[in-house]
LUMKOLKE-134299 format. One record per residue: x, y, z of N, C-alpha, C, CB in turn; residue in three letters; residue number from 1; chain. Coordinates in steps of 0.02 Angstrom, whole numbers. Atoms other than C-alpha are relative to their C-alpha. Glycine has a CB too. Example, Ala and Ser with C-alpha at 12.3 -4.5 7.8 and 13.67 -1.06 7.14 Angstrom:
! residues 2
       nx       ny       nz      cax      cay      caz       cx       cy       cz      cbx      cby      cbz     r     k   c
       45      -59        0      615     -225      390       45       60        0      -50        1       62   ala     1   A
      -42      -59       -3      684      -53      357      -39       55       37       20       23      -71   ser     2   A
! end
This chain:
! residues 310
       nx       ny       nz      cax      cay      caz       cx       cy       cz      cbx      cby      cbz     r     k   c
      -58      -34       29     6819    12202    -2687      -12       75        1       14      -25      -72   met     1   A
       10      -72       -4     6845    12389    -2659       -3       32      -70       55       33       40   pro     2   A
        1      -39       61     6803    12514    -2794       65       38       -8      -60       49       -1   leu     3   A
      -60      -39       14     6952    12597    -2877      -20       70      -22       44      -35      -55   asn     4   A
       16      -70       15     6934    12786    -2874       65       38      -10      -42       32       57   val     5   A
      -61      -38       18     7067    12890    -2961      -13       74       13       21      -13      -74   his     6   A
        4      -71      -14     7090    13065    -2890       49       35      -47       16       17       76   phe     7   A
      -43      -24       54     7155    13151    -3047       39       64       16      -41       12      -61   ala     8   A
      -39      -61      -13     7203    13326    -2984       49      -10       57      -47       59       17   pro     9   A
      -48       21      -52     7358    13265    -2891       22       56       45       60      -31      -33   ala    10   A
      -23      -57      -41     7406    13439    -2831      -49       16       57       10       62      -44   thr    11   A
       51      -12      -52     7245    13441    -2727       -7      -59       48      -67       15      -32   leu    12   A
        7       62      -38     7271    13268    -2652        5       12       75       52      -50      -21   trp    13   A
       -9      -12      -72     7333    13331    -2483      -60       35       31       64       41       12   ser    14   A
       59      -36      -25     7179    13442    -2467      -61      -47        6      -18       58      -46   asp    15   A
       60       41        6     7056    13304    -2510        6      -71       29      -20       -6      -71   tyr    16   A
       -8       70      -19     7130    13139    -2450      -42      -18       61       74      -14       15   glu    17   A
       37       18      -60     7058    13140    -2275      -75       11       -8       25       41       59   gln    18   A
       71      -15        9     6893    13222    -2323      -35      -52      -43       -9       69      -31   ala    19   A
       30       50       44     6860    13099    -2464       -2      -68       34       40       -5      -66   leu    20   A
       -1       64      -36     6912    12949    -2359      -56       -4       50       68      -10       35   thr    21   A
       53       -1      -50     6793    13000    -2221      -69        0      -33        7       62       45   glu    22   A
       64       -2       34     6652    13038    -2344      -19      -68      -29        1       54      -55   ala    23   A
       13       67       28     6669    12869    -2429      -20      -48       55       62      -27      -38   met    24   A
       17       44      -56     6668    12780    -2262      -70       15       27       53        7       57   ala    25   A
       66      -20      -24     6516    12879    -2207      -56      -22      -45       -3       74        8   gly    26   A
       50       23       49     6424    12828    -2366        0      -76       -6       13       31      -68   ala    27   A
       -2       73        3     6469    12645    -2336       33      -28      -62      -68      -27        6   gly    28   A
      -32       21       62     6580    12633    -2489       69      -29       15        6       60      -50   ile    29   A
      -66       32       -6     6727    12511    -2489       40       22      -61       -5      -79        4   asp    30   A
      -33      -34       55     6853    12606    -2593       76       -1        8      -24       72       -6   val    31   A
      -73      -11        4     7035    12610    -2646        9       67      -35       37      -59      -38   his    32   A
       -3      -69       24     7067    12796    -2667       72       21       -8      -37       48       49   leu    33   A
      -70      -16       13     7228    12855    -2747        7       53      -54       38      -63      -20   thr    34   A
      -13      -48       54     7301    12998    -2850       36      -32      -59       41       58       26   pro    35   A
      -35       35       54     7391    12868    -2956      -49      -47      -35       60      -40       28   asp    36   A
       42       47       38     7312    12762    -3092       46      -44      -42      -51       37      -45   ala    37   A
      -47       42       37     7442    12629    -3139      -35      -43      -53       38      -44       48   pro    38   A
       37       39       48     7306    12529    -3228      -67       35      -14      -13      -73       26   asp    39   A
       62      -37       14     7176    12646    -3305      -60      -45      -13       10       46      -60   pro    40   A
       56       45       16     7072    12497    -3361      -33      -28       62       25      -57      -43   ala    41   A
       28       26      -63     7040    12454    -3178      -35       54       41       53      -33       42   ala    42   A
       28      -56      -37     6974    12625    -3126      -76        2       -7       31       67      -23   val    43   A
       73       -2        2     6790    12632    -3078      -28       71       -5      -28      -33       63   asp    44   A
       22      -69        1     6772    12820    -3050       61       46       -1      -45       16       62   tyr    45   A
      -52      -50        1     6877    12975    -3083      -27       63       34       24       15      -72   ile    46   A
       14      -66      -28     6872    13129    -2971       45       49      -38       14        2       79   val    47   A
      -35      -41       48     6922    13272    -3085       -4       74       18      -29      -11      -70   tyr    48   A
        1      -73       -1     6967    13457    -3089       41       23      -59       29       29       69   ala    49   A
      -37      -24       58     7031    13563    -3234       75        6       11      -26       65      -22   pro    50   A
      -71       -4      -14     7199    13576    -3146       36      -67      -10       12       24       71   ser    51   A
      -30       66        9     7227    13389    -3174       36       -5      -67      -53      -54        6   ala    52   A
      -36       11       63     7353    13334    -3306      -37      -50      -45       70      -26       14   thr    53   A
       38       50       39     7232    13197    -3363      -41       35      -54      -45      -42       46   leu    54   A
       38      -27       57     7167    13240    -3536      -26      -55      -46       43       48      -39   gln    55   A
       20       55       43     7151    13071    -3622      -37      -52       43       61      -33      -35   asp    56   A
       42       44      -39     7007    12971    -3550      -11      -68      -34      -67       32       14   phe    57   A
       14       62       37     7008    12833    -3681       26      -63       34       31        5      -67   ser    58   A
      -20       62      -32     7110    12708    -3576      -45      -23       57       70        7       26   pro    59   A
       41       15      -59     6980    12715    -3436      -65      -35      -22      -15       65       40   phe    60   A
       55       35       33     6868    12585    -3516      -52      -26       51       26      -59      -40   val    61   A
       47       25      -50     6787    12528    -3352      -31       56       41       35      -49       47   arg    62   A
       21      -56      -42     6758    12700    -3279      -74       16      -11       43       62      -14   thr    63   A
       73       -9        3     6574    12728    -3238      -20       74       -2      -33      -34       58   lys    64   A
       16      -71        0     6581    12917    -3214       62       41       16      -56       16       51   ala    65   A
      -51      -49      -17     6696    13068    -3208      -35       53       41       35       31      -65   val    66   A
       33      -42      -48     6651    13174    -3057       42       63       12      -13      -38       66   leu    67   A
      -39      -62       -3     6709    13355    -3067       -8       34       67      -20       47      -57   ser    68   A
        1      -40      -61     6754    13460    -2916      -21       72      -13       68       -1       33   leu    69   A
       18      -69       19     6707    13618    -3012      -72        2      -25       49       26      -54   trp    70   A
       66       -9       28     6536    13686    -3054        3        9      -76      -34       61       33   ala    71   A
       -8      -11       71     6598    13741    -3225       36      -58      -33       38       65      -13   gly    72   A
      -30       57       34     6641    13605    -3350       22       17      -72      -49      -59       -2   val    73   A
      -15      -18       69     6683    13705    -3506       69      -23      -23       -5       74       -8   glu    74   A
      -67       22       19     6865    13649    -3501        4      -74      -16       49       17       54   arg    75   A
       -2       72       10     6820    13465    -3512      -57      -26      -43       -2      -34       67   ile    76   A
       59       27       33     6648    13447    -3590       11      -13      -74      -58       47        9   val    77   A
      -12       10       71     6716    13460    -3767       55      -50      -16       18       65      -31   gly    78   A
      -54       48       10     6853    13329    -3742      -27      -61      -37       31      -22       68   asn    79   A
       26       55       41     6826    13200    -3879       13      -69       29       30        4      -69   ala    80   A
      -15       66      -31     6904    13060    -3776      -45      -15       59       73       -3       21   thr    81   A
       44        9      -59     6779    13086    -3635      -67      -29      -22      -10       67       38   leu    82   A
       62       34       18     6644    12958    -3670      -39      -22       62       14      -61      -44   thr    83   A
       33       19      -62     6603    12922    -3488      -48       56       22       53      -13       56   gln    84   A
       43      -52      -28     6460    13013    -3398       41       50       40      -55      -31       45   pro    85   A
      -35      -54      -35     6518    13181    -3329      -49       35       46       31       50      -51   leu    86   A
       41      -35      -49     6447    13259    -3171       36       62       24      -18      -46       60   cys    87   A
      -30      -61      -27     6479    13438    -3116      -14        5       74      -27       62      -37   arg    88   A
        7       -9      -72     6492    13497    -2937      -57       48       16       65       25       31   met    89   A
       53      -43      -29     6333    13564    -2856        2      -13       75      -72      -15      -32   val    90   A
      -14        8      -71     6373    13591    -2673      -37       55       38       76        1       14   asp    91   A
       35      -52      -39     6259    13680    -2547       47       51       32      -41      -33       54   pro    92   A
      -47      -47      -29     6413    13757    -2466       24       51      -52       61      -37       30   ala    93   A
      -19      -46       54     6465    13831    -2633      -56       51      -12       15      -40      -65   met    94   A
       56      -45        8     6291    13904    -2649       -1       53       54      -66      -39        0   thr    95   A
       -2      -47      -56     6306    13984    -2477       51       56      -12       16      -36       65   glu    96   A
      -52      -50       10     6469    14071    -2520      -17       45      -60       67      -33      -11   thr    97   A
       19      -41       57     6403    14129    -2689      -54       50       19      -25      -44      -58   met    98   A
       53      -45      -22     6246    14202    -2610       29       57       41      -53      -38       40   val    99   A
      -31      -51      -42     6352    14295    -2482       38       51      -43       47      -31       51   ala   100   A
      -38      -45       43     6465    14367    -2617      -47       46      -40       46      -40      -48   trp   101   A
       46      -39       42     6322    14423    -2729      -39       50       41      -49      -46      -38   val   102   A
       38      -46      -42     6217    14497    -2590       45       55       27      -34      -39       58   val   103   A
      -45      -50      -27     6367    14584    -2514       18       54      -50       63      -33       24   gly   104   A
      -20      -50       49     6422    14668    -2674      -60       38      -28       38      -33      -57   his   105   A
       60      -35       21     6244    14708    -2727      -18       55       50      -60      -49       -9   ala   106   A
       15      -50      -51     6214    14797    -2562       53       55        2       -5      -33       69   leu   107   A
      -53      -51        2     6382    14885    -2575      -18       54      -51       68      -33      -18   arg   108   A
       16      -49       52     6328    14966    -2738      -67       34       12        0      -33      -69   his   109   A
       66      -30      -14     6147    14992    -2688        5       54       53      -49      -54       23   his   110   A
       -5      -48      -56     6195    15082    -2527       53       54      -12       15      -37       63   leu   111   A
      -53      -49       12     6341    15177    -2604       53        0       53      -29       69       -6   gly   112   A
      -47        6      -56     6459    15111    -2472       69       29      -14        7      -72       19   met   113   A
      -68      -21       15     6618    15158    -2564       15       72       20       14       -9      -74   asp   114   A
      -14      -71      -14     6598    15344    -2541        5       15       75      -53       44      -31   arg   115   A
       -6       -9      -72     6585    15321    -2353       61      -37       28      -62      -25       35   his   116   A
      -58       39      -23     6720    15187    -2332       65       36      -18       -1      -71      -31   ile   117   A
      -59      -38       22     6847    15288    -2432      -21       73       -7       30      -29      -68   val   118   A
       22      -69       -1     6817    15469    -2388       55       43       33      -67        8       39   asn   119   A
      -57      -34      -31     6987    15552    -2359      -13       74       15       61       -6      -44   pro   120   A
       14      -71      -11     6914    15727    -2370      -52       13       53      -23       32      -64   gly   121   A
       50       -6      -53     6786    15691    -2233      -60       41      -24       31       33       63   his   122   A
       56      -36       30     6646    15752    -2347      -65      -26       29        1       -8      -77   val   123   A
       67       18      -25     6473    15754    -2268      -48        0      -59      -24       50       56   trp   124   A
       37        7       63     6370    15687    -2413      -62      -43       13       45      -30      -56   asp   125   A
       58       40      -21     6197    15632    -2350      -46      -18      -59      -40       38       51   pro   126   A
       40       25       57     6138    15549    -2511      -28      -68       19       42       -4      -66   val   127   A
       32       63      -20     6013    15412    -2469      -15      -42      -62      -65       13       40   cys   128   A
       16       44       56     5992    15261    -2583      -76       -6       -8       32      -69        9   pro   129   A
       71       15        8     5823    15218    -2658      -19      -61       43      -18      -12      -74   pro   130   A
       22       61      -32     5718    15085    -2576       20      -60      -43      -77        0       12   leu   131   A
      -16       59       41     5768    14909    -2630      -53      -14      -53        8      -61       44   pro   132   A
       53       14       48     5598    14894    -2714        6       41      -64      -68       13       32   arg   133   A
       -8      -44       58     5651    15033    -2832       67      -11      -36       -5       72       22   asp   134   A
      -64       16       31     5816    14950    -2884       -6      -68      -34       59        0       54   arg   135   A
       10       64       34     5777    14816    -3015       67      -37      -11      -34       11      -67   pro   136   A
      -58       44        8     5899    14670    -3027      -14      -50      -56       18      -36       66   val   137   A
        3       53       51     5930    14557    -3178       48      -55       21       18       28      -71   ala   138   A
      -42       58      -15     5993    14383    -3136        7      -40      -64      -31      -44       59   met   139   A
      -12       37       63     6070    14311    -3294       28      -68       17       49       40      -47   leu   140   A
      -17       68      -19     6074    14124    -3266      -41      -21       60       75       -6       16   gly   141   A
       45       20      -54     5942    14036    -3162        8      -75       14      -73       15      -19   met   142   A
      -14       66      -25     6028    13874    -3119       -3        0       76       69      -25      -25   gly   143   A
        2        5      -73     6056    13820    -2939       28       63       33       39      -61       24   ala   144   A
      -30      -59      -30     6171    13967    -2900      -40       63      -14       72        9      -25   leu   145   A
       38      -60       17     6073    14099    -2993      -67        3       36      -12        2      -75   gly   146   A
       65        1      -35     5908    14044    -2917        8       17       73      -33      -69       -8   thr   147   A
      -11      -15      -71     5979    14048    -2741       15       74       11       58      -43       27   ala   148   A
      -17      -71       -7     6052    14222    -2767      -61       44      -15       57       19      -48   cys   149   A
       60      -38       17     5891    14285    -2848      -48        1       59      -35      -30      -62   ala   150   A
       46        3      -57     5788    14225    -2700       26       41       60      -10      -73       21   arg   151   A
      -28      -38      -55     5908    14303    -2574      -10       75      -10       75      -16        8   ala   152   A
        9      -71       13     5900    14473    -2659      -74       19        2       30       19      -69   leu   153   A
       72      -13       -3     5711    14461    -2679      -24        4       72      -39      -54      -38   ala   154   A
       19       -1      -71     5697    14425    -2492       18       66       33       33      -57       38   ala   155   A
      -20      -66      -26     5783    14594    -2461      -42       56      -31       73       12      -14   leu   156   A
       45      -50       28     5651    14682    -2565       16       21      -71        0       59       42   gly   157   A
      -17      -19       68     5739    14697    -2733      -46      -36      -49       74      -17      -15   phe   158   A
       38       34       52     5629    14662    -2885       48      -36      -48      -46       51      -39   pro   159   A
      -48       39       39     5727    14522    -2969      -36      -34      -58       35      -53       45   val   160   A
       24       37       58     5695    14457    -3144       56      -44      -24      -23       48      -56   thr   161   A
      -49       47       25     5785    14303    -3203       -1       -5      -75      -11      -68       30   gly   162   A
       -4       12       72     5846    14267    -3378       44      -62      -12       29       62      -38   trp   163   A
      -37       59       19     5905    14104    -3454       -4      -10      -75      -25      -63       37   ser   164   A
        2       14       72     5943    14038    -3627      -63      -39      -18       62      -38      -21   thr   165   A
       63       37       10     5792    13922    -3609      -50       19       53       13      -75        0   gly   166   A
       54      -18      -46     5626    13938    -3520       12      -30       69      -68      -23      -27   ala   167   A
       -7       22      -70     5630    13925    -3329      -64       19       37       62       31       34   lys   168   A
       57      -15      -43     5492    13919    -3199       25       -3       72      -59      -51      -12   asp   169   A
      -25       -5      -68     5552    13980    -3030      -53       36       42       69       37        3   val   170   A
       53      -32      -40     5413    14014    -2902       26       64       34      -27      -48       53   pro   171   A
      -16      -63      -32     5418    14194    -2844       48       44      -39       29      -13       65   gly   172   A
      -47      -39       41     5545    14251    -2976      -23       -1      -72       73      -27        7   ile   173   A
       18        1       71     5482    14305    -3148       62      -14      -42      -32       67      -21   pro   174   A
      -57       20       42     5593    14229    -3282      -15       10      -73       19      -74       14   cys   175   A
        5      -10       72     5621    14276    -3462       54      -42      -34        7       75      -19   leu   176   A
      -52       35       38     5721    14190    -3599        1       25      -71      -12      -76        2   his   177   A
       -6      -20       70     5780    14216    -3776       25       72       -8      -66       -8      -35   gly   178   A
      -28      -66       15     5845    14373    -3861      -47       57       22       15        7      -74   ala   179   A
       47      -52      -19     5686    14474    -3834       -5        6       76      -70      -15      -30   asp   180   A
        2       -1      -73     5680    14424    -3651       61       34       29       -6      -69       27   gly   181   A
      -61      -31      -25     5860    14478    -3627       -3       76       -8       62      -27      -37   leu   182   A
        7      -72       11     5826    14649    -3703      -47       31       51      -25       14      -72   ala   183   A
       49      -26      -48     5677    14671    -3588       30        4       71      -63      -44        1   arg   184   A
      -26        1      -69     5767    14621    -3428       57       51        8       25      -70       19   val   185   A
      -55      -48       -4     5919    14729    -3469      -25       72        0       49      -10      -57   leu   186   A
       23      -69       10     5815    14883    -3511      -17       35       66      -60        0      -45   ser   187   A
       19      -31      -64     5765    14911    -3329       49      -16       57      -69      -22       19   thr   188   A
      -43       25      -54     5905    14826    -3230       51       51       23       35      -64      -22   ala   189   A
      -51      -44      -28     6005    14939    -3116       58      -39       30      -31       45       54   gln   190   A
      -54       47      -20     6105    14789    -3053       -8      -62      -43       -4      -17       77   ile   191   A
        0       61       41     6152    14644    -3167       49      -49       32       19       15      -74   val   192   A
      -42       54      -26     6220    14480    -3098        4      -54      -53      -27      -29       68   val   193   A
       -8       51       52     6292    14354    -3221       24      -65       32       50       23      -55   thr   194   A
      -17       67      -25     6290    14171    -3169      -16      -52      -53      -39      -15       65   leu   195   A
       11       45       56     6281    14091    -3339       60      -45      -11      -15       40      -64   leu   196   A
      -56       42       21     6386    13944    -3397       31       28      -64      -22      -74      -11   pro   197   A
      -32      -20       62     6512    13976    -3535      -16      -51      -54       77        9        9   lys   198   A
       16       42       58     6444    13905    -3697        8       44      -62      -74      -29        4   thr   199   A
       -3      -42       60     6455    13962    -3879      -56       52       -3       -2      -43      -63   pro   200   A
       55      -47        2     6287    14046    -3853        3       55       53      -63      -37        9   gly   201   A
       -4      -51      -53     6337    14144    -3697       65       40       -3       -6      -32       68   thr   202   A
      -63      -37        4     6515    14199    -3741      -12       68      -31       53      -40      -40   glu   203   A
        9      -69       22     6520    14389    -3761      -74       20       -3       32       11      -67   asn   204   A
       71      -16       -1     6334    14394    -3721      -10       74       15      -37      -43       51   leu   205   A
        4      -72      -16     6357    14565    -3641       53       37      -40       10       12       77   leu   206   A
      -43      -38       45     6435    14655    -3788      -21       73        2       -3      -28      -72   asp   207   A
       14      -72       -1     6429    14840    -3829      -74       14      -10       40       35      -54   ala   208   A
       71      -12       15     6252    14829    -3899      -43      -14       61      -23      -43      -59   arg   209   A
       43       18      -57     6179    14742    -3748       17       42       62        8      -75       17   arg   210   A
      -16      -44      -55     6275    14846    -3622      -35       68       -7       76       10        5   leu   211   A
       33      -64       12     6199    14999    -3703      -75       -2       16        9       22      -73   ser   212   A
       71        6      -18     6025    14930    -3663      -13       16       73      -25      -70      -15   met   213   A
        8      -11      -71     6056    14953    -3477      -13       74       15       62      -24       38   leu   214   A
        7      -70      -22     6001    15112    -3387       68       29       17      -49        6       60   pro   215   A
      -64      -32      -15     6142    15236    -3367       15       -6       75       -1       73      -22   arg   216   A
      -22        7      -69     6241    15204    -3207      -11      -68       30      -35       49       41   gly   217   A
       12       67      -26     6195    15020    -3191       65      -32       25      -32      -44      -55   ala   218   A
      -56       37      -28     6308    14905    -3091       -1      -72      -26       -2        1       78   phe   219   A
       -6       68       24     6373    14738    -3152       41      -41       49       33       -3      -70   ile   220   A
      -36       48      -42     6425    14590    -3043        9      -63      -41      -39      -15       67   leu   221   A
      -13       61       38     6509    14444    -3130       40      -50       41       36       16      -65   asn   222   A
      -34       55      -33     6547    14293    -3020       -7      -65      -38      -27       -7       71   pro   223   A
       14       61       38     6502    14170    -3158       58      -23      -44      -59       11      -42   gly   224   A
      -53       19       47     6618    14158    -3308       25       64      -35      -26      -51      -53   arg   225   A
      -30      -60       28     6739    14289    -3375      -22       16      -71       73       -7        1   gly   226   A
       15      -15       69     6700    14271    -3561      -72       20      -14       16      -59      -42   pro   227   A
       69      -21       12     6515    14313    -3537       -2       74      -19      -43      -12       63   ile   228   A
       -2      -72       14     6562    14498    -3544       59       15      -47        6       42       65   ile   229   A
      -53      -21       46     6661    14572    -3688       43       53       34      -30       26      -68   glu   230   A
      -43      -44      -40     6810    14655    -3603        3       71      -27       70      -28        3   asp   231   A
       -8      -66       29     6835    14799    -3723      -65       40        4       23       -5      -73   ala   232   A
       64      -34       -4     6650    14840    -3726      -15       24       71      -57      -46      -24   ala   233   A
       10      -19      -70     6643    14842    -3536       42       61       17       16      -58       46   leu   234   A
      -44      -57      -14     6792    14959    -3524      -27       64      -31       71      -14      -25   leu   235   A
       27      -59       34     6714    15077    -3651      -62       26       36      -16      -16      -73   ala   236   A
       62      -21      -34     6547    15078    -3559       15       31       68      -47      -61        9   ala   237   A
      -21      -30      -64     6635    15115    -3394       31       69      -11       50      -46       36   leu   238   A
      -33      -64       14     6740    15253    -3471      -51       55      -17       49       -7      -58   asp   239   A
       51      -49       19     6584    15337    -3541      -46       17       58      -40      -25      -58   ser   240   A
       45      -10      -56     6495    15324    -3374      -67      -35       -8      -12       72       10   gly   241   A
       64       35        9     6355    15220    -3447       -7      -56       52       -5      -29      -72   his   242   A
       -2       49      -54     6404    15080    -3327       33       33       60       37      -66      -22   ile   243   A
      -26      -34      -59     6430    15143    -3151       60      -35       31      -53        7       51   gly   244   A
      -55       38      -31     6542    15004    -3085       -9      -73      -20        1        9       78   his   245   A
        1       72       12     6587    14823    -3121       41      -35       53       26      -18      -72   ala   246   A
      -37       41      -48     6636    14699    -2986        7      -69      -31      -37       -3       71   thr   247   A
      -15       59       40     6720    14551    -3069       39      -51       41       39       19      -63   leu   248   A
      -34       53      -36     6770    14385    -2992       31      -52      -47      -48      -34       47   asp   249   A
      -23       49       48     6807    14287    -3151       24       35      -63      -57      -51      -17   val   250   A
      -34      -34       55     6914    14325    -3303       19      -51      -54       63       37       26   phe   251   A
      -19       44       56     6966    14256    -3472       66      -35       15        6       40      -65   arg   252   A
      -64       29      -20     7142    14227    -3405        6        8       76       61       33      -37   thr   253   A
       -9       -2      -73     7170    14181    -3222       64      -35       20      -61      -33       35   glu   254   A
       12      -65      -31     7260    14241    -3123       -1       57      -51       53       14       52   pro   255   A
        4      -58       44     7218    14408    -3203       69       30       -7      -51       52       26   leu   256   A
      -68      -27        9     7382    14472    -3281        8       69       30       17        2      -75   pro   257   A
      -13      -63      -35     7461    14617    -3188       -9       61      -45       70        1       28   ala   258   A
        6      -56       46     7457    14725    -3344      -71       11      -27       47      -10      -58   glu   259   A
       69       -6       26     7271    14700    -3377      -31       65       24      -43      -61       22   his   260   A
       29      -65      -18     7175    14866    -3379      -53       -4       55      -29       33      -60   pro   261   A
       50        6      -54     7045    14797    -3258       29       20       67      -27      -71        3   phe   262   A
      -31      -14      -64     7168    14815    -3115       -1       74       17       71      -26        2   trp   263   A
       -9      -72      -13     7191    15002    -3134      -63       41      -10       54       27      -45   ala   264   A
       59      -40       15     7016    15054    -3185      -36       21       64      -48      -39      -47   his   265   A
       31      -23      -62     6934    15162    -3051      -71      -25       11        0       75        2   pro   266   A
       69       24       -6     6763    15088    -3086       -5      -76       -5      -44       32      -53   arg   267   A
        0       73       -1     6813    14905    -3078       29      -25       66       41      -29      -60   ile   268   A
      -26       36      -58     6834    14797    -2924       16      -71      -21      -51        2       60   thr   269   A
      -22       68       16     6933    14637    -2949        1      -41       64       70        0      -35   val   270   A
       -9       49      -54     6908    14491    -2831       27      -65      -32      -69      -13       39   thr   271   A
      -39       53       32     7019    14337    -2860      -34      -69       -1       65       -6       34   pro   272   A
       38       63        9     6890    14202    -2906      -12      -34       68       39      -49      -47   his   273   A
       13       24      -67     6831    14181    -2727      -74       -5       16       34       44       51   ile   274   A
       72       -4      -15     6642    14197    -2744      -29      -67       21      -37       26      -61   ala   275   A
       29       66      -16     6609    14010    -2735       55      -53       -5      -59      -18      -48   ala   276   A
      -54       49       -1     6762    13908    -2691      -27      -68       21       57       22       46   asp   277   A
       20       68      -18     6749    13719    -2675       31      -18       67       21      -50      -54   thr   278   A
      -24       22      -66     6763    13656    -2495       12      -75       -2      -51       18       56   ser   279   A
      -14       72        2     6850    13486    -2483      -50      -41       41       69      -13       25   pro   280   A
       44       39      -44     6737    13430    -2340      -68      -11      -32       -7       34       68   his   281   A
       68        6       27     6570    13468    -2421        0      -29      -70      -34       68        0   thr   282   A
       -3       27       68     6624    13429    -2600       11      -76        3       56       33      -40   ala   283   A
      -12       72       -6     6686    13257    -2543      -64      -37       15       52      -14       56   ser   284   A
       65       32      -14     6513    13219    -2475      -42       -6      -63      -38       40       53   ala   285   A
       36        3       64     6438    13260    -2646       28      -55      -44        4       69      -36   val   286   A
      -32       53       41     6564    13146    -2734      -20      -69       26       77        8        1   ile   287   A
       16       65      -29     6532    13003    -2612      -73      -18      -12       14        1       75   ala   288   A
       70       14       11     6344    13019    -2630      -13      -21      -72      -43       61       17   glu   289   A
       10       19       70     6356    13010    -2819       25      -71      -14       35       50      -47   asn   290   A
      -26       68        8     6463    12853    -2811      -48      -50       33       71       -7       30   ile   291   A
       49       44      -34     6341    12776    -2686      -61      -11      -43      -20       30       68   arg   292   A
       59        6       43     6195    12813    -2802       15      -43      -61      -23       70      -22   arg   293   A
      -18       39       59     6285    12744    -2953        4      -75       15       66       25      -29   ser   294   A
       -8       70      -18     6328    12582    -2864      -67      -32       19       49       -7       57   glu   295   A
       67       25      -17     6146    12566    -2806      -46       -1      -60      -30       43       54   ala   296   A
       41        1       60     6084    12584    -2985      -45       60       -7      -41      -61       -2   gly   297   A
       40      -61        3     6012    12758    -2956       32       50      -49       -6       32       70   leu   298   A
      -28      -50       47     6032    12904    -3079       53       43       34      -56       44      -29   pro   299   A
      -51      -46      -24     6187    13011    -3059      -29       70       10       61        3      -48   leu   300   A
       20      -69      -11     6162    13184    -2987       43       47      -41        4       17       74   leu   301   A
      -36      -55       32     6211    13341    -3083       35      -23      -64       51       31       48   his   302   A
      -28       26       63     6242    13248    -3246        1       55      -53      -41      -61      -25   leu   303   A
       -8      -53       51     6307    13362    -3383      -32      -21      -66       75       16      -11   val   304   A
       29        9       66     6209    13378    -3544       53       23      -51      -68       40       -9   asp   305   A
      -55      -18       45     6348    13371    -3675      -22       48      -55       30      -64      -32   arg   306   A
       24      -43       55     6241    13454    -3809       -6       73       23      -67      -25      -26   ala   307   A
        9      -68      -26     6205    13605    -3698       64       27       28      -54        1       54   arg   308   A
      -65      -22      -25     6380    13610    -3624        2       12       75       21       62      -35   gly   309   A
        1       -9      -72     6328    13610    -3441      -53      -45       31      -12       74       20   tyr   310   A
! end
């Protein structure tokens, strides 16, 4: 008998139908895959995204796991009706795109590309950047994405220090944790990259006090979660010149409202949540592999720790 897999984000069905069907077949899974769930009690697995209308998981009494298409799970992890195991998306293709975004924008600021790309006055301004070894980077968040980005920047010669809410051991990358560790890593960082999950402990982590710990002129890249940085504090730090520039890919409200001051600020670059998009082809392979493992009695991959929120 085929497994019943409910694809909850119906608006994405046309993007995923063929990719998921092929991935399931490639994994040897006999499956009935549908965006409809006429009998929730018969559903074995749910493929989920925050755009889905599904919010009440209590009727899905047979469901073995909820498999998210997103890396972030803050919109679902606190759902009281969700008693099934929840897995987040960890996709090598997503990591590739995130690394490219972070390295690209880090090099943009390190090399001072803006003054050459936009130079209407044709000013000859031969200011050379420091060596990468003299531009310390703080990587806030040392999960799969943060670790990959930290290693890519370190390979270019940047001295990268990681920071996490808990202790981490990443070969080749010194890692700190806790409040004292955060103060230490911020005190020398000329580039800060935030790839932390949104939890009660990380929301507004970069507030006015912590932004003031950074060296004057530091650059901030945020492709992680919008609420990690306190908006008003960031604007004030940019206005004073303490922060040189902020490149932001994620925001508290998305799409970013047209009237938001981030759009017009000369020291802010807005990118529209494109740093690590989910690819239907590669994400479908991750979903199929998790279902294959579950049916074989193996542990689920990328299982969310409800207590930690990610």
